[in-house]
N, C-alpha and C positions, 0 to 999 in steps of 0.2 A: 749924750755919749756917756757910756760907762767908764770908758778908760779915762783916767784923769790926768794923763801926761799930755801936755800940751806944748807944741813947739813955741819958741820964744816969739817968732814972728809969723803971723798969719796973713799971707799976702794972696789975693785973688790972682788966680793964674790965667794967663792967656792960652794956655793948651787946653784943649777940648777934652781933657780927662776928667771924667766924673768925681766930684768930691774933692779933687785935689786942692787942698786949702793951703799948703805951704810948699812951695817950689824953689825958694831962694837958697843960696849957698850958706852954709853954716861951718866955717872952718874952725877947728879946735884952737884953743889959745896956746900961744908959745911960751908965755910967760905966766906968773901967778903959781897958786898953790899946786895945780895939776898940770903942768905944761905938757904939750904933745911931745913925745920923746921917741928917738932923738929929733932934733938937736938937744932937747931938754934931757935931765937926768932923772925924771920922776918915772922909774921903772922897777921891776922886781929886783930885790936885792939891794936897792938903795934906801937910805933912811927916809921914813915918812910914807913909804909905800906900803899899802894895806897888807896885812898878813892874812892867813886863811881865817875867815869869820869876820874879818874887818870890813869895813865900807867907806865908801866917799860918795859925794854928790856931783853928777857930771855937771862941769862948769857951763856947759852949753844948753843942755836940755833939761836940766833939774832933776833928773833920774837918780835914785839912790842905787848905787853899784856895789855888790858884795862879792869879795873874793871867796871862792869856795874851796879852792885846792892849793897845795903848796908842792908843785913839782919842781920848782925852781933848784938849780938850772939844768934839771936832768931831762931826758927824753920823755915826750908825753906819750901816753898809750890810751888816751880817752876814746872811747867809742860815740861820743855824742853825735847826734844826727836829729833829723826832724820829727822822729816819734815822740809822742807824749809820754811814752812808757817808761822813759828814764826817771819819771817822777812819780811818787806815791800819790794816792788820791787827795791828801790835804796839802800837798806841796812842801811837806816838811823833811822829806827824804829824797835823795837823789843817788841813781845807781852809777857807779864809776869804775872804770879800769884804772887800777893804780900803776904807778912807775914800775912796780916789781912784775907786772904782767898778770897779777891776780885781780880779783873784783871785790868791790866793798860798797856798803850803803853809808852815805855821808848825811849828816844832819846840815840841812840847808841854811840854818841860822848860824852855826858856828864852824861848820867845815869839819866837825869832829867826827870820826869813824864810829859809827853805831853798830856795824857787823862788819867783820873783815872775812876775808877769804870764802865769800858767799858763792854758791853754785851759779853756772851760766851756761848758755847754749854755745855750740859751735859758733864762733865768729863773735861772741860776747853779747849777741842781742837778747834782751829780755823785755818784758811788758809788765809794768805795775798794773794791779787792778785799779780801775777808775772809780771804784766805790769804797772798797776795803783797804785802808792805808797801810796794813801790815803785810800785804800779800803781793808777791809778783810772780809770774810765770816764765818758764824757759822750757826748751825742747831737749831731749834726750833720747835718741833712737826712736822707737815708736810711741814714746810717752811725752805727753804734755804734763810737766811738773808743776807743783805749786810750792813756793818757799815762803815761809812766815818769818819776817824779819824781827817779830817780837819774841817768838819762842824758839826760832831756829828749826823748826819742824820742815822736813823736806819730804813731800809725799807726791804720789802719782794722782794726778786729777783725771786724766783720760789716757787710756791706751788705744792707739789707732791701729789700722790693719797693715801699715808698712811704716818705714823710716820717715820721720818728718825733716823738712827742709825749712830754713829761716826765710823771713822775707826781706832781709837786707837792711832793716832798721829805719827806712825812709819815712814809713809812716806806722799806723797801727794795726795789729791784726786782731784787735779787739774793739767792739763798739763801745760807746761811752757808758752803757748800763752794766757792762761785764757779762752780758749774756751771750753774745755771738762771737765766734772765734773763726778766723780764716786760717785754715791749715793746708799745707802743701805737702802731699805724699802721691807716691806711684805717678809722678808727671802732671798731676792736676790739682787745682785749687777745690778745697771743699769747705762747706760752712758747718760748723758743730754748735748745736745750741745746748748751752750749759744748763738751762733751765729745764729743758725736757730730756737732756742727754740723747739728742737725736742728730745724726749726721744727715743732713738735708739731702733730698733728692737731687741730682744734677752735679756736674762738676765741670770745671773749666781747664783744659789742657794748657800749659804753659811750659816754656823753656828757660827757667830762671835758676840761677846757681847762687847759692849763699855767698855773701861777700863780692858778687859780681854786679853788673848792671842788670837793670830789670827788677821789677817789684810787684807785689800784690798787696793789698791792703783793703780795709773796710772804711766807708764814711763813717763819721762819728755816730750818725743816726742808725747805722746798721741796715740802711735801705739798699746800699749798693757794695758790691765788691768791685774794686778798680784795679786794672793791671795794664802793662803794655805788653803782655804776652811773653815778650822775650826782651831784646834790647833795642827794638827799633824805634821807640819813642812815640808810636801810635797808641793812644790812650783808649781804652774802652771800659765802659761800665756794665755790670751784669746785676740784675734786679735780685733782690732776696726777698722771698715772701715768707713772713714768720707763721702766717695762718697755715698756708698750704705746706710750709716746711720744705720749700725748694729753691734752689739757686738755678736762675736761667742759664741755659747754655747757650744763648744767643746774645752776643754783646752789642752795645751802642758805641760806635766810634764817635768820640766826642772832642777831640783835639789831637792834632797832629803837628803842633809848632813848638813844643817844648824842648828844651835842651835835656830834659830829664828830671832835674830838681823840680820838687813841688811838695805841696801839702793838701790836705783835704779839710774842709769845713762844712758844717750842718749848723748854719745860723738860725736865728729866730723867725726868719721868713718861711721855715719849713722845707726848704730846698737843700740841695747838696751840690757843693762846688769844688772845683780843681783850682789851686791857687798856684800859679806858676808864670813863667816868662814866655816870650816868643822869640824865633829866631830869625825873622824878617825885620822887624823894627817898623812894622806898618802902622799909620801911613806916613809918619814923619821920616823914617830912616833910622830911629833909635829904638832900642829895645825897650820893652814895657813889662809890667806886672799886670797880670789879668786875673780876673774872676770869670771861671769857665763852668757853665752849667753842664754837670755830667749826664743829664737826661736828654740833651738836645743833640739829635743825630746830626753828624757832618759827613763830609767826603774827603778822602785824602787829597793833598794838595802839594805843589812844589814852587809855587811862585805867589807874588803878592796879588796877582789878579785872581788866581784860582783859589786863594786861600781867604779871599775877602768876606765869604759867608761866616768862616769862623770868627773873624774879628768882628763883623757887624753884629753877631748875635750875642756876643758877650761883652763884659766890662773892662775897660782899660782903668787901672787904678793909679799908676804913676809910671813915669819914664825915668830910666837912668842912663849910662853911658856904655859904649861898647868896651870900654877899658875895664867894666865891672863884671864880675861874675855874681852869683847869688846862691843862697840856701833858704829855704822857707820852713815854716811852721806855723800851726794854727791852734788857737784853743778850741776844745770840744764842748764845754759845758761851763755853767756858773755864770760869774760876773762879766766876763770877757768873752763869752760864747760867740759873739759876733766879730771877733778881731783875729787877724792873721799877722804874720811878722815876717820881714825879710831881712837877712844879713847881707848888705851890699858889701862885695869883696873885691876892692879895687887894686888891680894889677899894677897901677902906677904910683901907689902908696908904698914905697920901699924903705928898707932900713936906712939906705943911704939919702934918701931924698923923699920929701912928702908929694912932691909934683903940685900941679895947680889944684886948687880945691873947687869944686862944683856941687850942685844939690846932690845930696844922699851919698856922697863918696864915704866909704868906710863907716858907715852908719847902720844901726839896726832901726828899721821903720815898721810902724804898725799901721795896718791898713783895715778900715771897717768893711765888712762884707755885705752890708745893706746900706740902703740910703741913710745918710747923705754921702757914704762912702769916705768918710774923714780919712786922712793920711796924718799920722802922728810920728814925729821923728823922735826917737827915744834916747839914743846915746851913741857916741863914737865907740866902736867896739875896739879901737887901737890896736888891731894886730896888723903887723907890718910885713911886707913881702908875701901876700897869702898865696901866691902862686909858686913859691920856693919849695913848699913842704906841705904835704897834707894835713900835718897837725897845726900848721899856721892858719887853716881856715876855720873861721868861726863855726860853721855847721850848727846853727843855733836850735834850740830845741824849747818849746814852750810847756809849762805845766798844764794839766788838764783843764784847769779853769782860766789859764792865760794871766794870772797875776804874777807869774815869775816867767822870765825868759832867760835861759842859760846859753852861754856860747864859750868857745875856746878863743884864747887871744896870747901872744907873746908879748904884748904891751911894749913893743919896741925892743925887747932885748933879743939880741942876736947871739945865740949860743953856738954859732959856726955850724959844723956839720950835725949837731944835735937839733932834733926837731922839738924844741922846748915850747910848751904852752901850759897854761892853767885855765881853769873854768871859772867864769864870772856870772854873776846873776844880776839882772835887772829887776828890782822890786817895784811893781806897778800897782799903785794904790787905786782904789775904786771910791766911787761917790759914797756919800752917807746916806742916800736914800734907798739902801739895799733892805731886802728882807732879812729879819733877823734869824740867827741860828736857832732852830727850835730845841726844846728840851722835853724829855719824857720823864714823868714821876711815877705813874702807876698804870696798870692794865687792869681791866675788868671784862671777862674773867681772866684770872692769871694761868688756869690750867683747864684741861679737858682730858677726856679719854680717847685714846686712839681708835680710829674706825668709826668716829661719830660723824654727824652731819655737819654742813656748813653752819656758820654761826656768826653773828656780829660781834666784833671786839670794840670795846670802848678804851680809847687812849687818852690819857690825861697828861698834862703839862703845860708848857708855856710857849709864846712866840709862834703859834700856829697861825697860818694865813689860809685863804681860800683855796690856794693851790698847793698847800701841803699835802703829801701823801704818806700813808703808813706803808711800810716796807716789811715784808715778811721774809727773813733770811736774804735781805738785800733786793728782794723783788717786790715790785709795786703791787698794791692791793687796792681794788675799788673802795675810794675813800670819801665819806661825807663830813664836810666841814660844819661843826656844830657852833664853835666859838673859838676864841684865841687859845682857850686852855683845854679844848676837848675835840677830838676826832672820832669818827666811828668807821671801821673798816670790815668789809666782807671777807671772811675767811672760809676758804673753801673746803669741802670734805677731803680733796686731795691733800690739802695742807697738814691735815692731822691724822692722815692714814696710817702713819707709823709712829710708835712711841719714841720719844726723845725730847729734844728742846728746840726751840725757834727763837732767833733773835729778832725783836722787834723793835724798829726805830722809826722816825719820821724824817722825811726829806722835804726840804722847802726848796723851790726853784729859785734861780737868779732873777733879777739881780740879788746878790748877797745870798742869803739862805744857807743850804748845806744840809749836812746830815747830824741828827741829834745823836746823844748817847742811845745805847740799847738796853733794852729790859729783856729778860729771859721769860719766855713763855713756855710752860711744861706740859707735854703731852704724855700722860700717864698709860702705862700698860693696862689694856682692858682685861676684865675677867674672862678668861677663856670660856667659851661655851662648851657644853657635854657634847663630844663628838657622836655623829650617828653614822652607821653604815648602811649603803645601798646595794653594792654589788662588789664582787671580787673578779679580776680577770688576771690568769684563769680562775676558774672555781673548782678546778679539779687537776690532778697530774696522775701520772701511773708511777707505781711503787718502783724506786730504784732509778729514776731519772735523777739527771744532775741539778745543781742549784739554778735557781731562777729568779726572776724579778716579778713580785705580786703587786698587782695595780689594785689599790683600795679606793673605790669611789664612795662619796658620802657627802655629809655637810659638816659645817662649823670645825674643820681641821685648822690647826695653827702651825707656826714654824717649829714648835717643840713638840708636835703630836708624834706618838711613836705607835707602830703596828705591833700587836702582841700575838704571839703563835703559842696556843695553849697556855696562855698568861704569861709568857716570856717574851721580853722585847726583842725586836729584830731591828737590824740597821734600817733606818727610815730615811727617805728623801722627801721633803715637803715640796710638792708641785703647785698646788693652790688650795684655796679654802674647801675645796671639794675633791682634792686628789691627794692620795700619799703612794709612794712606792717603797716596798720592803724587799730585802734581800733575804731570800728564803734558802738556807743551805741544803745540800743533798740529804744530810742527815735527817731533815725535818720530813722527808718523803721517802725514806728508805723502806717503809712497811706500810702495807695497806691499812686503811682506817679512816678516820675523820680527824679533822683539827679544828678547834674553836679559834676564830680570828676575831680580835677585837681592836680598838684603837683606844689609846690613852692619851688624855691631853693634861699637861701639868697645871699647878696652881700659878696665879690666882684662878679660881673656878675650876673649869677643866673636869676630869673624871673619865670614866671607862664607858665606852659605847655598848650597846647590845651586841651580841655576837652573830657571825655568819659562820656556816659550816663549809670547810674546805675538805673535798673527798679525795683520798689517796686511793687510787683503784689498783687492784691487782692487774698484771698485764694479761693479755690473751696468751694462752700457751701455744706453743709449736712443737711438733714432733720431728725428730731427725732419724731415729732409727730404732729397731727393737732387737733384743738379743735374749733369747733366739728369736728368729723371725718364722720358724716352722717347727711343727711337732708331727709325730706320727699318731695316727688315730688310736685312740685306746690307751695313750701314754699316761704315765702317772702325773699327779699334781707337780707343778714346778714354778720357779719364780722367773717372772718376765722383767727384764731390765728395759725401761723406756728412756731413751736420750732425746734431748731437745732443748728449749729455752723457755724462760719466764715461768718456771715452776715455783710455787710456793708452798708452805708447810700444809695448806688445805688442798693441794691439788690431788685429784683422784683419777685412777687409770679406769676406763670404761672398756668393756668387752661386749661388742654388739650392743652398745648403748647402756649395758648394765655395770655398776659400780663393782670394782674388785678391791679387796683389802690391799691398801696402798701404803708404802713407806717412803718418806720424803728423804731423799739422800742430799740433793743440792738443788739449786736453780737450775740445773741442767741435766737432773737425773732423778727418776723415780724407779721404785721396784713394786711389782703387783704379785700377788698370790693368785695362780691360775689353778683352779681345781680340775680334776681328772674328767669330770662331766663336760668341760669346756672343750676337749680335745677328744671325745669319745668317738665322734664321727668325723669322717674326712670332709674337708670343705674349706671355707676361709671365714675369718673372723676379722671385724673391723675394730681397730684399736685406736681409742682417742683419749686425751686428757682433758679433764674439766677443772677449772679453777674457779672458786666461789666469789661472790660478790664481797666488797664493791669492785666493779669492773670485771675481771675475769673472763669466763666464757669457755667454750669448747674448741679445742683445737682442730685442725685438719686430721684426717685418718690416715693410718698406715694398715696394711692387710697382712694379717698373721695366717699362715697356710698350715692346715691339718691334713696330712698326707695318708692315704691308704698304705697298708703294709704290703710287701712283696710276699705272695702266698706260698705255701709249702704243701707238698703231697706226701701223704703217708702210706695210703694203700688204695687199691682199687678193688671193688666188688661188684661182678665177679673179675677175677685177675686174667681169664682167658675164655675163649669160645672156639667152637669148631667151625672151620670154614664152610660157608654156606648155611649157617644157621640163621634163625629169624632175628629181627631187631629186638633190642633189649635195653633195659635201663641199667646205665652203669654208676654206682655209687663211688664217688672220691671222697676220701677222708684226708684231712690235713689241718693247717692253721691259716689264719689270716684271710679267711674268705669273706668277702662282702657281697652285698646284695647284687653288685655288678658283675661279680666274677664269672667267667666263662670256662667251660671245660673246653679244651682244645684237642682234636684228635688228627694227629700228624699235622698240628699247626692250624688245623681248620676247626672253627667255632662250631659247638654242637649246642642244640638247644639245651639250656642249662637251668636247673631248679635250685635256688638258694634254700637249703635247710637250715644251716647255721654257720657260724665262722669256722667250724671244722668240717662240714659236710655239704657237698655239692652232689646232685644227681643229673646225669646227661643222658639224653636220647640218642643210643648208638643204632644206626640203621643197618639192615640186612647187608646192604651194599658194602658198609665198612668192614664186614667180615666174610665176604664172599670167597676170599681167596686166603688160603692159609699163608701165615707169615707173622709179622709184629707190627704193632701200631704204638708210636710215641704219644702218651697222654701228659699234657700239661694244664695248668690252670692259669689264666690271665686275669689280673684286676685292673681296673680302669684308674686313670688319674683322678685327683692329685695323688702323686706316690705311684703305689701299685706296681705292676710289671707282671713277668711271667716267671711261674715257678719252675723248679727243676722237673725233669720228665721221669714218668714211670713207664715201663713197658707192658703192653697188652699183647698176649700171644693168640693168635688165630691158628688153631690146629687143622691138620689135613684130616679127612674123612677116612675110615678103614674100609677098604674095599672088600666085599664079602665073596667075590669070586665070579667066574663067567657062567652065563645062563646058556643052555643049549637050545638053539633055534630048532623048532620042531616043523613050522611050515611058515611060508613056502620055501623052497630051495631052488637054487638056480637063478635063471632069469625070470623076471617078473613081468607078465604082459599086461596086467591091469594097472590102471592109474590109481586104483583105490584098494591096494591089496590089504590083508589082514595078516599080521604076524602072530604066532604063537611060539612060546618057549616054555622051557621048564623052569620052575620058580626056584629060587635060591633062598635058603633059610637066612634070616636076618637081614635081607636086602630091603632098603628103603627107596631105591631109586635103580632104574634099569636105563642103560644107554643103548641105542639102536644104530649102527652105521650101515648105510646103504650106498652103493656106488652106482652112479648113475651111467648111462650109455656113453657119455664122453669122457668117462674117467674121473669125474668128480665124486667127491664124498660127502654125504649128508648125514649130519648127526642129529639124532631126535631123542627126547627124553620120554 
């Protein structure tokens, strides 16, 4: 047995509790140096009673008891409970709520305040680290914070997605290595792995409120998260897999018989146990303290008969009385890893009367969690009337290694309505066959370069044993035992990936053992490699676009690498060793051209990469309007204003694909010189804008219209004709004639020959002048433009009659059907008209 506190009398028990070696009554003395008070007067405030930091030896059990605090005779505010976390890793410090309602860290040897007014979680619950004696953890909002009692530094260890709630202080939310943390947020318990900074997959919904019934905690081994889910006292375990990084969402119901108070143990047999009481007192009728395997599935029950499987498959350690309540604590590591502790809180031990004594009454009892299940009774805790005030309850707490057990006690002093108590510590010695505490004297090598490969670290020192392990920043590394003065450890490439320092120490397992002093291993900043560029994304942009992020791909980038644009540094974000991102302002791409992109890495080493070209393209121009958009054929040279977008100083206006002399006015306007030859002939012209490379291109086209002029008539040749004359050619003189112009005779088109822009010739038929009168002569020019001229009048004169001819023959009626007429000639006559009346009275005219 590691625990060296042995009861005065060891009597074989007739009760079938395993390993119960002492079940006799041990009443406290009523006389002598340390009488049980009252009726004695050895109590706080009386002469000879220990002050804070002083000790005495229990007169019955021989255990050294040290008084830690001095609240006398005031109200106690101590939060002491079953968690080991009130104790620092080496049991030299204790976290305590003081009488003023603030918190302090106390020296467990002297009771002196080491740090006053230290921070705390809501409800006062904190957890010291089980490895680093200077650090404890507390929650604040979404943050898990870390407080260093040596330096006073208060920092955020981890920010979680939602507000954290406490676990009530019943047990530990940290495993015994300080690696795993159970945290409650968003209505569920999660596991955070500090070593890998990973929140494990899987969570367990619970209905637990800080400072209320219900709890969640980790077994010391870190193999299980244990909870009653709410307040129903049905206890479940959830497996934690550190390889797969998961928390099982399916729980194992392992115990339904507890009143709620309990502790968790992971002793040397490699299993995990729930240490608690039962509510039925099976099978003898008295309650007992049980070791319950958290991995064994059970079925909910409500009677001795239905609950017998839970009893049969677990271990009864000892029994007590129905007048007794209890609190529990367990060691998690070190010399007393196999031991748990119970404070038996007897309701019949009152200020006014001790009542009859029985085994375990008002005692603190140690129980061994592995065979032979030894029960060792340590001390009378001497708190009276524990049911009268919460602060009278011992609510014991064991240090991480179980070498010290603290509890609250009024030591018989009745302060009336004030809930007075102080904290006392049972100091438990261990046997002398323990492993020695190791020391570290040197490391080989003492430094390396960040980013290097795995290597073997040789650790020199003293007191090494075959189970000693080299720890790198408090995390175990694969270790080879060479001798009592030398170990070799495998240090991974991940351990030296980043420049800085690592704390190296040696941890030797119990019994005894512990952690050595630490030496510093230096991880030097490596010489930065010369960066290389592979590609740019994007590799081009359009001139005038806004700011953007440039992704630079390559190799050998470091956190200090900077992207340079035409040799000037740009704000750079390090993504990885193969990628950077740079902020490129709009001014860098305002004008078309190219930019040289490089990457510069700082010393040591480093340098500038080769360059890649980033192209700033001209935009493709667009046309919106032309001013003017038309001209008359034959017009003089003019300036064409072209409106649109994306024009640059090199943009050129094109007329039917041919460049014209262009003036850049702005990004939305150009002016082009259009010569007279471009509008000499009616028709249309295609106007476009061309912008040069890089980028650029040709816009869509707009149509420029060249209109025909409206023709005018000046004269007609001839200007008249005699009615009945023959067909002739009319010459029309004027202006603005085009090849499609047509002479119109009384609005009717005549066959027209284009002679020039001032002369047309039209074919006038005899029919046009058969009758005396006038004709309106106009010229019509076709579209575009064109139109009808004003009219000139062409006169058709009447013929001058020469006189009547005298008919010679025949005369009178004509009998033949083919008569021959004879008349006298008339001088200057060119035509003769003959009228003949027929027999019906009609008249026939012939020429």
